[in-house]
C-alpha positions in Angstrom: -0.1 0.0 -0.2 3.0 2.1 -0.6 1.0 4.5 -2.7 -1.8 5.1 -0.4 -5.1 3.3 0.0 -7.9 4.6 -2.4 -11.1 4.7 0.1 -13.4 5.5 -2.6 -14.5 1.8 -3.1 -16.1 1.5 0.5 -15.8 -1.4 2.7 -17.4 -3.8 0.0 -13.8 -4.2 -1.1 -11.2 -5.5 1.1 -7.5 -4.9 0.7 -5.4 -7.8 -0.5 -1.9 -8.4 0.1 0.4 -6.1 -2.3 3.2 -7.7 -4.2 6.7 -8.4 -2.9 10.2 -9.0 -4.3 13.7 -8.0 -4.2 13.9 -4.7 -6.3 17.1 -5.3 -7.8 15.7 -8.3 -9.5 12.4 -6.4 -10.3 13.8 -3.5 -12.3 13.8 -2.7 -16.1 15.5 0.4 -16.6 13.5 2.8 -18.6 14.8 5.9 -20.5 14.2 8.7 -17.8 14.7 12.2 -18.8 14.4 15.3 -16.3 14.5 18.8 -16.6 13.4 22.0 -14.9 12.5 24.9 -17.2 13.5 28.5 -16.6 10.1 29.3 -15.3 10.2 26.4 -12.6 8.4 23.7 -14.3 9.6 20.4 -13.2 9.4 17.8 -16.2 9.9 14.1 -16.1 9.7 11.9 -19.1 9.8 8.2 -19.0 10.0 5.8 -22.0 7.8 2.8 -21.6 7.0 0.9 -25.2 4.3 -1.4 -23.8 1.8 0.2 -26.3 1.8 3.1 -28.6 0.2 5.3 -26.0 1.2 8.2 -23.9 0.1 9.7 -20.4 0.6 13.0 -19.4 -0.1 13.7 -15.7 0.3 17.3 -14.4 0.1 18.0 -10.8 -0.6 21.6 -9.3 0.9 21.4 -5.8 -2.4 23.1 -4.3 -5.4 21.5 -3.0 -8.1 21.9 -0.2 -5.3 22.7 2.4 -5.0 26.0 0.5 -8.5 26.8 0.1 -10.0 29.9 1.9 -11.5 29.5 5.2 -15.1 28.5 4.9 -14.8 27.2 1.3 -13.2 23.8 1.5 -14.2 22.9 -2.0 -12.4 25.7 -3.9 -9.7 23.6 -5.3 -12.4 21.1 -6.3 -14.5 23.7 -7.9 -11.4 25.1 -10.0 -10.7 21.5 -11.1 -14.2 21.3 -12.9 -13.6 24.8 -14.3 -10.5 23.7 -16.0 -12.6 21.7 -18.2 -14.8 24.7 -19.2 -12.2 26.1 -21.6 -9.5 28.7 -21.8 -9.3 32.0 -23.6 -8.0 30.0 -26.8 -9.8 26.9 -26.4 -13.5 27.0 -25.5 -15.4 24.3 -23.6 -17.1 22.7 -26.6 -13.5 22.5 -28.4 -12.1 20.9 -25.5 -14.9 18.3 -25.2 -14.5 17.7 -28.7 -10.8 17.1 -28.6 -11.2 14.8 -25.4 -13.7 12.6 -27.3 -11.6 12.5 -30.3 -8.7 11.2 -28.2 -10.7 8.5 -27.0 -11.9 9.9 -23.8 -9.1 8.7 -21.6 -8.8 11.8 -19.4 -9.5 12.4 -15.7 -8.8 14.8 -12.6 -8.5 14.3 -9.3 -8.3 16.8 -6.2 -6.6 16.0 -2.9 -5.6 18.0 0.0 -2.2 18.9 -1.3 -2.4 18.6 -4.8 -4.7 18.6 -8.0 -4.0 16.5 -10.8 -5.1 16.3 -14.5 -4.1 13.4 -16.6 -4.6 12.4 -20.5 -4.1 9.1 -21.9 -3.7 9.1 -25.9 -2.2 7.5 -29.0 1.6 8.5 -28.6 1.4 10.4 -31.8 -1.0 13.0 -30.0 1.2 14.1 -27.2 1.6 17.4 -29.0 -2.1 17.8 -28.5 -2.0 16.8 -24.9 0.5 19.6 -24.0 -0.9 22.2 -25.9 -4.3 21.7 -23.9 -2.3 21.8 -20.5 -0.3 24.8 -21.6 -3.5 26.9 -22.7 -5.2 25.9 -19.2 -2.0 27.0 -17.2 -1.6 30.2 -19.2 -5.2 31.5 -19.2 -8.4 29.7 -18.2 -11.7 31.3 -19.2 -13.3 31.1 -15.8 -17.0 32.5 -17.5 -19.5 33.3 -14.6 -22.4 31.5 -16.7 -20.1 28.5 -16.9 -19.6 28.4 -13.1 -23.3 28.8 -12.5 -24.1 25.7 -14.6 -21.0 23.8 -13.2 -22.2 24.6 -9.6 -25.4 22.4 -10.1 -23.2 19.6 -11.4 -20.8 19.7 -8.6 -23.6 19.9 -6.1 -25.1 16.7 -7.7 -21.6 15.3 -7.1 -21.8 16.1 -3.3 -25.3 14.4 -3.3 -24.1 11.4 -5.0 -21.4 11.0 -2.1 -23.6 11.8 0.6 -25.6 8.7 -0.3 -22.8 6.5 1.0 -22.8 5.7 4.9 -19.1 5.2 4.2 -18.3 8.8 3.4 -20.3 9.8 6.4 -17.8 7.5 8.6 -14.8 8.6 6.9 -15.8 12.4 7.4 -16.3 11.8 11.0 -13.1 9.9 11.4 -11.1 12.8 9.6 -13.1 15.6 11.5 -11.9 13.8 14.9 -8.4 12.9 13.8 -7.4 16.1 12.3 -9.7 18.6 14.3 -8.7 22.3 13.9 -6.7 21.7 10.8 -7.6 21.7 7.1 -7.3 18.1 7.0 -10.5 17.7 9.0 -12.4 18.5 5.6 -12.2 16.1 2.6 -11.3 17.8 -0.6 -14.8 17.7 -2.2 -16.3 20.5 -0.2 -20.0 21.2 0.9 -23.2 22.4 -0.8 -23.5 25.6 1.2 -19.9 26.6 0.5 -20.6 26.0 -3.2 -23.6 28.1 -3.1 -21.3 31.1 -1.7 -18.6 30.4 -4.3 -18.4 32.9 -7.2 -16.0 33.2 -10.2 -14.0 36.0 -8.4 -13.0 33.8 -5.5 -12.1 31.1 -8.0 -10.2 33.4 -10.4 -8.3 34.5 -7.2 -7.5 30.9 -6.3 -6.2 30.1 -9.9 -4.1 33.1 -10.4 -2.3 32.5 -7.0 -1.7 28.9 -7.6 -1.8 27.7 -10.9 1.8 28.4 -12.1 4.7 26.6 -13.7 7.0 26.8 -10.7 3.9 24.9 -8.7 3.6 22.3 -11.1 5.2 19.1 -12.1 4.6 17.6 -15.5 5.2 13.7 -15.7 5.0 12.1 -19.4 5.2 8.2 -19.8 4.6 6.0 -22.5 6.0 5.3 -26.0 7.9 8.4 -26.9 11.3 9.8 -27.4 12.3 11.7 -24.4 14.4 14.3 -26.2 11.8 15.0 -28.7 9.0 15.2 -26.0 11.0 17.7 -24.0 11.2 19.7 -26.9 7.7 19.9 -27.4 7.2 20.6 -23.8 9.7 23.6 -23.9 7.9 24.9 -26.9 4.6 24.9 -25.2 5.4 26.0 -21.5 8.5 27.8 -21.5 7.1 31.5 -22.4 4.5 31.1 -19.2 5.7 33.2 -16.5 6.5 31.9 -13.2 4.7 33.5 -9.9 5.3 34.4 -6.6 3.3 31.9 -4.5 1.5 32.7 -1.4 2.5 31.5 1.9 1.0 27.8 2.8 -0.9 27.3 5.7 0.5 25.7 8.7 -0.8 22.2 9.9 -0.6 22.3 13.8 -2.0 18.8 15.1 -3.2 18.3 18.5 -3.3 14.9 20.2 -6.5 12.9 19.2 -9.5 12.8 21.6 -10.7 9.1 22.1 -14.3 8.8 20.6 -16.7 6.2 20.0 -19.0 6.5 17.0 -21.9 4.7 15.8 -23.5 4.7 12.4 -26.5 3.0 10.9 -25.7 1.9 7.3 -27.5 -0.2 4.3 -24.6 -2.4 4.1 -25.3 -6.3 4.2 -22.8 -6.7 7.1 -21.8 -4.6 10.0 -18.2 -3.2 10.6 -16.2 -2.6 13.8 -13.3 -0.3 13.3 -10.4 1.3 15.3 -8.6 4.3 13.8 -5.4 5.7 14.8 -3.4 8.7 13.4 -0.1 7.6 11.3 2.6 9.5 9.7 2.0 11.0 6.2 3.8 10.2 2.9 6.4 12.8 3.4 7.2 11.7 7.2 10.6 10.0 7.9 8.5 7.2 9.5 6.3 6.7 6.8 8.1 3.6 5.1 7.9 1.9 8.8 4.5 2.9 9.2 3.4 1.5 5.7 5.3 -1.5 6.4 3.4 -1.7 10.0 0.2 -1.8 8.3 0.9 -4.6 5.8 2.0 -6.6 8.8 -1.2 -5.8 10.8 -3.2 -6.8 7.8 -1.3 -9.9 6.6 -3.2 -13.1 6.2 -0.9 -14.6 8.6 -1.4 -12.0 11.3 -3.6 -12.1 14.2 -6.1 -9.7 12.9 -6.7 -11.6 9.8 -6.8 -14.6 12.0 -10.2 -13.9 13.3 -11.8 -14.9 10.0 -10.6 -18.4 10.0 -11.5 -18.4 13.8 -15.0 -17.7 12.9 -15.0 -14.5 14.9 -15.1 -12.2 12.0 -16.6 -12.3 8.4 -13.5 -10.3 7.1 -10.6 -8.5 8.5 -8.2 -5.7 7.3 -5.9 -2.7 8.4 -6.1 -0.1 5.9 -3.8 2.7 5.7 -4.7 6.0 4.1 -1.4 8.4 4.1 -1.9 11.9 2.8 1.0 14.2 2.2 2.0 15.3 6.0 -0.5 13.4 8.0 -2.0 9.9 7.6 -4.6 7.3 9.4 -5.0 3.7 9.7 -8.2 1.7 10.4 -8.4 -1.9 11.7 -11.8 -3.1 10.3 -13.6 -6.4 10.8 -16.9 -7.4 9.6 -19.6 -9.1 11.7 -23.0 -10.5 10.7 -26.4 -8.4 10.3 -27.9 -8.6 14.0 -24.7 -9.5 15.6 -23.0 -8.1 18.5 -19.8 -6.3 17.9 -18.8 -5.9 21.3 -16.9 -9.2 21.4 -15.1 -8.3 18.0 -14.0 -5.0 19.2 -12.5 -6.6 22.3 -10.5 -9.0 20.2 -9.4 -6.2 17.7 -8.3 -4.0 20.5 -6.6 -6.9 22.2 -4.5 -7.6 18.8 -3.5 -4.0 18.5 -2.5 -3.5 22.0 -0.3 -6.6 21.6 1.5 -5.3 18.6 2.0 -2.0 20.5 3.5 -3.6 23.4 5.3 -6.7 22.2 6.0 -5.8 18.7 5.2 -7.5 15.5 6.8 -10.5 13.6 10.1 -9.9 12.2 9.3 -12.6 9.6 6.1 -10.6 8.6 8.2 -7.3 8.5 10.6 -8.9 5.9 7.8 -10.2 3.9 5.9 -6.8 4.1 9.1 -4.9 2.8 9.4 -7.4 -0.3 5.9 -6.7 -1.2 6.2 -2.9 -0.9 9.4 -2.9 -3.1 8.2 -5.1 -5.7 4.9 -3.3 -6.1 6.9 -0.5 -7.5 8.1 -3.0 -10.3 4.5 -3.7 -11.2 3.9 -0.1 -11.7 5.7 -0.5 -14.9 3.1 -2.8 -16.3 0.8 0.2 -16.9 1.6 3.1 -18.8 -0.9 5.4 -16.8 0.4 3.4 -13.5 3.8 4.4 -14.4 3.0 7.9 -14.6 1.2 7.8 -11.5 4.1 6.2 -9.7 6.3 9.0 -10.7 3.8 11.6 -9.8 3.1 10.1 -6.6 6.7 10.1 -5.7 7.5 13.9 -6.7 3.9 15.5 -6.0 3.1 13.6 -2.9 6.0 12.2 -1.2 8.4 14.9 -2.1 10.8 12.2 -3.6 13.2 12.2 -6.8 11.7 9.3 -8.1 10.0 6.0 -7.1 13.2 4.3 -6.4 13.8 6.5 -3.5 10.8 5.2 -1.5 12.2 1.7 -2.6 15.4 2.5 -0.6 13.2 3.6 2.2 11.4 0.5 2.5 14.6 -1.8 2.2 16.1 0.5 5.3 13.2 -0.3 7.5 14.1 -2.8 10.5 11.9 -4.6 12.7 12.9 -2.3 15.4 11.6 0.8 13.4 8.2 -1.1 12.8 7.9 -2.0 16.5 8.9 1.7 17.6 6.2 3.3 15.3 3.6 0.5 16.7 4.4 1.8 20.3 4.2 5.4 19.2 0.9 5.4 17.1 -1.1 2.4 18.4 -2.3 4.0 21.5 -5.8 3.1 22.7 -5.9 6.4 24.5 -6.0 8.3 21.1 -8.0 5.9 19.0 -11.4 6.6 17.5 -13.6 3.5 17.6 -16.7 3.1 15.3 -19.5 0.5 14.8 -21.2 0.7 11.3 -24.5 -1.2 12.0 -26.8 -2.8 9.1 -30.2 -1.3 9.6 -33.4 -0.7 7.4 -33.5 2.6 9.5 -30.1 3.9 8.3 -30.3 7.6 8.8 -29.7 9.6 5.7 -26.3 11.3 5.5 -26.0 15.1 5.8 -23.6 18.0 6.1 -20.3 16.6 4.4 -19.1 15.5 1.2 -16.2 13.6 -0.2 -14.5 13.6 -3.6 -11.9 11.6 -5.4 -11.1 11.1 -9.0 -13.8 11.8 -11.7 -14.5 12.2 -15.3 -16.5 14.9 -16.7 -16.8 17.4 -19.5 -18.9 20.2 -20.9 -20.4 18.3 -24.1 -21.1 20.5 -27.3 -24.8 20.2 -28.9 -23.8 21.3 -32.3 -20.8 20.7 -34.7 -17.6 22.0 -33.3 -14.9 23.8 -35.6 -11.7 23.2 -33.9 -8.4 25.3 -34.0 -6.2 24.5 -36.7 -3.7 22.7 -34.6 -6.0 20.3 -33.2 -7.9 19.6 -36.5 -4.7 19.0 -38.4 -3.5 16.6 -35.8 -6.7 14.7 -35.3 -8.4 14.9 -38.7 -7.1 11.6 -40.0 -9.4 8.5 -39.1 -8.1 5.2 -39.3 -8.2 1.6 -38.0 -5.1 1.2 -35.6 -2.7 -1.6 -36.2 -3.0 -4.6 -34.2 -0.8 -5.4 -31.4 1.6 -8.4 -31.4 -0.4 -11.6 -31.5 -0.2 -13.9 -28.6 1.1 -17.5 -28.8 -2.0 -19.9 -28.5 -1.8 -23.7 -27.7 -3.8 -26.2 -26.2 -2.6 -29.0 -23.7 -3.6 -32.6 -24.0 -6.0 -32.0 -21.3 -7.9 -29.1 -23.2 -6.6 -26.4 -21.1 -6.0 -23.2 -23.6 -2.7 -21.4 -22.9 -2.1 -17.9 -24.3 1.2 -16.3 -23.9 1.9 -12.4 -24.4 5.7 -11.7 -23.9 5.9 -8.1 -22.8 9.2 -7.2 -21.6 8.8 -3.9 -19.7 9.6 -5.1 -16.0 11.2 -8.0 -14.6 7.6 -9.5 -13.7 5.3 -12.0 -15.1 1.4 -12.3 -14.6 -0.7 -15.4 -14.9 -4.6 -14.9 -15.0 -6.8 -17.8 -15.4 -10.3 -18.8 -15.6 -12.5 -21.7 -15.4 -15.7 -21.3 -17.4 -18.7 -21.5 -14.8 -21.8 -20.3 -14.1 -23.0 -21.3 -10.6 -26.7 -20.3 -11.7 -26.5 -23.2 -14.2 -24.4 -25.7 -12.5 -25.6 -25.5 -9.0 -27.8 -28.5 -7.8 -31.5 -27.6 -6.9 -31.5 -26.8 -3.1 -27.7 -26.2 -3.0 -27.7 -22.5 -3.6 -24.6 -21.0 -2.1 -22.3 -24.0 -2.8 -20.0 -22.1 -5.2 -19.4 -19.1 -2.8 -18.6 -21.5 0.0 -16.1 -23.5 -2.4 -14.5 -20.4 -3.4 -14.0 -19.2 0.2 -12.5 -22.6 1.1 -9.6 -22.1 -1.6 -8.1 -19.5 1.0 -7.2 -22.5 3.3 -4.3 -24.0 1.8 -3.6 -27.1 -0.1 -3.5 -30.8 0.5 0.3 -30.3 0.9 0.5 -26.9 2.9 -1.9 -25.5 5.5 -3.1 -22.0 5.3 -0.3 -20.5 7.1 2.3 -22.6 5.2 0.8 -21.7 1.9 0.8 -18.2 2.6 4.4 -18.3 3.9 5.5 -20.0 0.7 3.9 -17.3 -1.3 5.5 -14.5 0.7 9.0 -16.2 0.5 8.9 -15.5 -3.2 7.1 -12.3 -3.2 4.1 -13.8 -5.0 0.5 -12.2 -5.0 -1.9 -15.3 -5.7 -5.4 -16.3 -5.5 -7.2 -19.5 -6.6 -10.8 -20.2 -7.7 -12.9 -20.0 -10.7 -10.7 -16.9 -11.5 -7.3 -17.4 -10.4 -4.0 -15.3 -10.7 -0.7 -14.9 -9.9 1.8 -11.8 -10.0 5.7 -12.6 -9.3 8.9 -11.5 -10.2 10.7 -13.2 -13.3 13.2 -15.4 -11.2 10.5 -16.7 -9.1 8.0 -17.7 -12.1 8.6 -21.7 -12.0 7.9 -21.7 -8.1 5.0 -19.2 -8.3 3.2 -21.5 -10.9 3.8 -24.8 -9.1 2.2 -22.7 -5.8 -0.7 -21.6 -8.1 -1.5 -25.0 -9.4 -1.2 -26.7 -6.0 -3.8 -24.4 -4.7 -6.1 -24.7 -7.9 -5.9 -28.6 -8.1 -5.3 -29.7 -4.8 -7.2 -27.3 -2.5 -7.4 -28.6 1.1 -11.0 -27.9 1.7 -10.4 -28.8 5.5 -13.5 -30.1 7.5 -12.7 -27.5 10.3 -12.9 -24.6 8.0 -15.9 -25.8 6.2 -18.1 -25.1 9.5 -16.5 -21.6 9.7 -16.9 -20.9 6.0 -20.6 -22.1 5.8 -21.5 -20.0 8.9 -19.8 -16.9 7.5 -21.4 -17.3 4.2 -24.7 -17.8 5.6 -24.5 -14.6 7.8 -23.4 -12.7 4.7 -26.2 -13.9 2.7 -28.5 -13.0 5.3 -27.4 -9.5 5.2 -27.0 -9.2 1.5 -30.8 -10.0 0.9 -31.5 -7.0 2.7 -29.2 -4.7 1.0 -30.8 -2.0 -1.1 -27.7 -2.2 -3.4 -28.3 -5.9 -3.8 -32.3 -5.6 -3.9 -31.8 -3.0 -6.6 -29.7 -5.2 -8.9 -31.9 -8.3 -8.2 -35.1 -6.0 -9.0 -33.6 -5.1 -12.5 -33.1 -8.7 -13.2 -36.6 -9.6 -12.2 -38.1 -6.9 -14.1 -36.5 -8.1 -17.6 -36.1 -12.0 -17.2 -38.9 -14.5 -17.3 -40.1 -16.3 -14.2 -37.9 -19.1 -13.3 -34.9 -18.0 -15.3 -31.7 -19.3 -13.8 -30.3 -15.9 -13.1 -33.2 -15.2 -10.6 -31.8 -18.1 -8.4 -30.7 -16.8 -4.9 -28.8 -18.4 -2.1 -30.6 -18.1 1.2 -29.2 -18.6 5.0 -30.8 -22.0 5.0 -29.6 -23.3 1.7 -26.3 -22.4 2.8 -26.5 -23.9 6.0 -28.0 -27.0 4.3 -24.6 -27.8 2.5 -22.1 -30.4 3.2 -18.6 -31.2 2.8 -19.7 -33.6 0.2 -21.5 -30.8 -1.8 -18.5 -28.7 -2.2 -16.4 -31.7 -3.1 -18.9 -32.7 -5.9 -19.4 -29.1 -7.0 -15.4 -28.8 -7.4 -15.1 -32.2 -9.0 -17.7 -31.5 -11.7 -17.2 -27.9 -12.5 -13.4 -27.2 -12.2 -11.9 -28.9 -15.1 -9.0 -28.1 -17.6 -11.1 -28.5 -20.7 -13.0 -25.3 -19.6 -9.9 -23.3 -18.4 -8.0 -20.7 -20.1 -4.7 -19.4 -18.7 -3.1 -16.4 -19.8 0.8 -15.8 -19.1 1.8 -12.2 -19.7 5.2 -10.4 -19.0 8.8 -11.0 -19.1 8.6 -14.7 -20.6 8.9 -16.6 -23.7 6.2 -18.8 -25.1 8.4 -21.8 -24.8 9.2 -21.4 -21.3 5.7 -20.6 -20.3 4.3 -23.7 -22.0 6.9 -25.8 -20.5 6.1 -24.5 -16.7 2.2 -24.5 -17.4 2.4 -28.1 -18.6 4.6 -29.4 -16.0 2.3 -27.8 -13.4 -1.1 -28.1 -14.8 -0.7 -30.9 -17.5 -1.8 -33.7 -14.8 -5.1 -32.1 -14.4 -7.5 -34.5 -15.4 -11.1 -34.1 -17.3 -13.6 -35.4 -14.9 -16.5 -36.5 -16.9 -19.0 -35.0 -19.2 -18.9 -31.3 -19.7 -21.6 -29.4 -17.7 -24.1 -27.1 -19.6 -23.0 -23.7 -18.9 -24.8 -21.2 -21.0 -27.8 -19.6 -20.1 -30.8 -20.1 -22.4 -32.1 -17.3 -24.7 -34.8 -15.2 -23.3 -37.6 -13.6 -25.0 -37.9 -9.7 -25.4 -38.9 -8.1 -22.1 -41.9 -6.1 -21.5 -42.4 -2.7 -19.3 -42.6 -2.5 -15.7 -42.0 -0.3 -12.6 -40.4 -1.3 -9.5 -39.0 0.7 -6.4 -36.3 -0.3 -3.9 -36.4 1.8 -0.7 -32.9 2.8 0.7 -33.2 4.8 3.7 -29.7 6.0 3.8 -29.8 7.3 0.2 -30.1 11.2 -0.5 -30.3 10.5 -4.2 -32.5 8.2 -6.4 -30.8 5.6 -8.6 -32.4 4.6 -11.7 -32.2 1.7 -14.1 -34.2 1.6 -17.5 -33.5 -1.9 -18.9 -34.7 -4.5 -21.4 -33.5 -7.7 -23.1 -32.5 -7.9 -26.6 -33.0 -11.0 -28.9 -29.5 -11.1 -30.0 -26.0 -12.3 -28.7 -22.5 -11.4 -29.1 -22.2 -13.4 -32.2 -24.5 -11.3 -34.2 -22.4 -8.5 -36.1 -25.2 -6.2 -35.5 -23.7 -5.8 -31.9 -20.7 -3.9 -33.2 -23.3 -1.3 -34.7 -25.2 -0.9 -31.7 -22.0 -0.5 -29.6 -20.9 2.4 -31.9 -24.4 3.9 -31.6 -24.2 3.6 -27.7 -21.0 5.8 -27.9 -23.2 8.5 -29.3 -26.3 7.8 -27.0 -24.7 7.0 -23.7 -21.3 5.7 -23.6 -19.0 8.7 -23.0 -18.9 12.4 -21.8 -19.8 13.4 -25.5 -22.9 11.3 -25.5 -26.5 12.7 -26.0 -27.6 11.5 -22.7 -24.7 13.2 -20.7 -25.4 16.5 -22.8 -28.9 16.6 -22.0 -29.2 15.1 -18.6 -26.2 16.4 -17.1 -24.7 19.3 -19.0 -28.0 21.2 -20.3 -30.5 20.3 -17.5 -28.4 19.8 -14.7 -30.8 16.9 -13.6 -28.3 14.4 -12.9 -24.6 14.1 -12.1 -23.7 10.8 -13.5 -25.8 9.0 -16.7 -24.8 6.4 -19.0 -26.0 3.5 -21.0 -24.6 0.1 -22.0 -25.0 -3.0 -23.9 -24.3 -6.3 -22.0 -23.5 -9.2 -24.5 -23.0 -13.0 -23.7 -22.9 -16.1 -25.9 -26.8 -16.4 -25.7 -28.0 -12.9 -24.5 -28.1 -9.4 -25.0 -29.2 -6.5 -22.7 -29.4 -2.9 -22.8 -29.6 -0.3 -19.8 -29.6 3.4 -19.2 -28.6 4.4 -15.6 -28.4 7.5 -13.8 -28.8 9.1 -10.2 -30.9 12.3 -9.6 -32.7 13.9 -6.6 -36.2 12.5 -6.4 -37.9 15.6 -8.0 -35.7 15.3 -11.2 -36.1 11.4 -11.8 -39.1 11.7 -14.1 -37.7 14.8 -16.0 -34.4 12.9 -16.6 -36.4 9.8 -17.8 -38.2 11.9 -20.2 -35.1 13.2 -21.7 -33.6 9.7 -22.0 -36.4 8.2 -23.6 -36.4 11.2 -26.1 -32.8 10.7 -27.0 -33.1 6.8 -27.4 -36.1 7.3 -29.7 -34.4 10.1 -31.8 -31.7 7.2 -32.4 -34.4 5.1 -34.0 -36.1 8.0 -36.0 -33.2 9.8 -37.5 -29.9 9.1 -38.9 -27.1 10.7 -36.6 -25.2 13.4 -38.0 -22.0 12.9 -39.8 -19.9 14.9 -37.2 -21.6 12.8 -34.2 -20.8 9.4 -36.0 -17.1 10.7 -36.9 -16.8 11.9 -33.3 -17.9 8.2 -32.1 -15.7 6.4 -34.5 -12.7 8.6 -33.4 -13.2 8.0 -29.9 -13.7 4.1 -29.9 -10.7 3.7 -32.7 -8.5 5.9 -30.9 -9.3 3.8 -27.5 -8.3 0.5 -28.7 -4.4 1.4 -28.4 -5.2 2.7 -24.8 -6.7 -0.7 -24.0 -3.4 -2.3 -24.8 -1.5 -0.1 -22.3 -1.6 -2.4 -19.6 -0.4 -6.1 -19.0 -3.5 -6.8 -16.7 -5.9 -5.1 -19.5 -4.3 -7.3 -22.1 -4.6 -10.5 -20.2 -8.1 -9.8 -19.1 -9.3 -9.2 -22.6 -8.0 -12.3 -23.6 -10.1 -14.1 -21.1 -13.2 -12.0 -21.6 -13.0 -13.0 -25.3 -12.2 -16.6 -24.7 -15.3 -16.5 -22.2 -17.6 -15.1 -24.9 -16.2 -17.7 -27.4 -14.8 -15.0 -30.0 -11.5 -14.9 -31.5 -8.7 -12.9 -29.7 -8.4 -10.6 -32.7 -12.2 -9.2 -32.1 -10.9 -5.8 -31.3 -9.6 -5.6 -34.7 -12.9 -6.7 -36.2 -14.8 -4.5 -34.3 -12.6 -1.5 -35.4 -13.2 -2.3 -39.0 -17.0 -2.7 -38.3 -17.0 0.9 -36.6 -15.0 2.5 -39.5 -17.3 1.3 -42.2 -20.7 2.0 -40.4 -22.9 4.6 -42.1 -25.5 6.8 -40.3 -28.4 4.8 -42.3 -26.9 1.4 -40.8 -26.9 2.7 -37.2 -30.3 4.0 -37.3 -31.7 0.9 -38.7 -29.9 -1.2 -35.9 -31.5 1.0 -33.2 -34.9 0.9 -34.9 -34.9 -3.0 -35.5 -33.3 -3.9 -31.9 -34.1 -1.2 -29.4 -37.7 -0.8 -28.0 -38.1 2.4 -25.8 -41.6 1.6 -24.9 -40.6 -1.6 -23.4 -38.0 -0.4 -21.0 -38.4 -1.6 -17.4 -38.0 1.0 -14.8 -36.3 0.2 -11.4 -35.4 3.1 -8.9 -33.6 3.0 -5.6 -34.1 5.9 -3.1 -35.3 7.3 0.0 -38.4 5.7 0.9 -40.6 9.0 0.8 -39.3 10.0 -2.6 -41.9 8.0 -4.2 -45.4 6.5 -3.2 -45.0 3.3 -5.2 -44.3 0.1 -3.1 -41.3 -2.0 -3.3 -42.7 -4.8 -5.5 -42.8 -4.7 -9.1 -46.1 -3.5 -10.9 -46.6 -4.5 -14.6 
């Protein structure tokens, strides 16, 4: 977790163990060019030839800490306005360019930095740099634009306020950093945005947005010298500024508190939070290692899970620039008593503070943290972020510097940090309790990375420098083809040699659909089976197996979807461990009782969770009665399971002839084949192949249902229907292209009409979901209750228009440019490459499907697109499902037809 945990996912995701390894074995040297321009702009250019793609990431060293008192969201508001145009590039032109580049742009505001990043084909680096130079030089900051953007940003606040997780974090931060700017998250509050005007934003921009307060990182398939020349041509003439004084952060001792929050989560959480060092602190590396040790699967905190005392357990670290905090969290079943769990957690943490931690786990954590830096090289955008994190947040010279800090950490350092910070007299304890009466959140908002734009509603004339660079539309050349082979037992092996780091990743998948393969009355057996993979193998018990993985710095998981990330020298050993876990799981009887009870408790809460009920209501609205996808596990069905059921499910459904393995990284096809065959070649086919594919379904009919969510401030809406075609039909390419125009991106009609023009929603989109036997279409958005029907009217109008009139040539050209230029970006990560191969295999499609799609997109005409929407989309048949505050609508929670 050396780069800091991203809290935005909420407690539904638990942190896994990060990667490990000796950094000397992990590095592949990149061409790195550094320079500081005369105006103070710091530039780092890192060549990475993984794909013909480049990422530019500019970090302004200003955030919510520098915001005026009473206006905590000023930096965030300015971030939004950076997408509203500059004096030489208006908002419509900026939106048009972003779409033509493939839509790979984003921004993020934190307490100490505001970052803007673009990813695009390498040939378009000049366009990216010109955009950033124009925005640095003279932002337009139009009052009318701010009035419009204010509504959108307040919708964002409402969206985040609907999560109990944000309420928890806000209260922890407010208590942990009371009296400092860190007490407020960077997002801001609705009252402060109501009081914000353009004059305040302009003053903030003029004060802080300067070349001598910025760091520009460029990573990707570029020539560093030529890239630097482009940077100088764009930025050198921008004058430096005298920066204001930065605020002091004077921390006071944390006052212990006990917080209690009602939530709509399916399980409860007991948490204990402590203040910890920040990213720039001398003790950061030791604190990070301590957090890894506390959360290690061989540690006492996680040990609560196999002991049956917690449904899940983790220690999470959120380091900010100069401060940080860590949270021990453990899940308990809905209706359970958190007091015993909290007592166990406190005892474990007190023991770490008084007695120290395991030196063996310290060594393992150091390996993990150092090797994690090597894996950043496997993504072009990840590499750019790694450098930006080191320079802008940690005040270091490079990611290598933090590697040296990790290697220097000793067990004594970790024990000292534990004694200093794990102090129960300065801890904030909280219990998050599942409750149908979960109170609605108020007062504070939280932000994070986001994508947005101001979408043009008419043809846009681009400036000459942009039009000349982006005018040419072509099908991008394919990437290097993988080597594909099949073992004697039917296992399919795909090998992608990529030599950008001394690492290798393995991704595997056993084709399964538990809805089709689970015997009647045994619902839940697939989940219990999956959870039991965590308990070791027939050769190594749980702790011994985890130690073996830690010894070679391997990140490893088994099950229907399995994976391995390992340094190149340890590939053979890593694959042997993975195969042992996948082919010879222990499934210990003692663990079965614990896992079954935990699964039953989790299901009990899930069946009452508004988020789950919302998804289930969508399925129920569009699928016929008795459809396999409507099967649900219940606490009773889980508790009726036996060990024999688990062994039978595993024996029938985990089979090599339904398995695909992708090996990608610093490897040759011959070596990969030899190692995989040695470890997986003895896997036997256990009888007749199970029937996996879902049956086709008829066209769905209109209906309405409402799912009450007492913790929500906004209403979430889904408009959905089934389609009588599947992924094998070439028409799905045409529909995908049309959806890019309708709702697939930030230049879509839905985004323009529901978000930009009307301000009814903050987020809106539409998508097709294709399988071997089915097709589904869905429009989703979130809105305040009073705007739900207004937004729906506009959405149906836009969908109907796609059927009744051909799209304009300009719209179609923009959609084609976006999808075609996005293809290389989808190859700019080894993980993405591997997962795409697995996805296509699961669909039964050829691995060159992206190129087939690109050709189809390129050749599609407006008339063909209209005909496809007229034939397959039925606006009158869309089912509507809402999830929101109980009093937002008068309809009952059940579906009405």
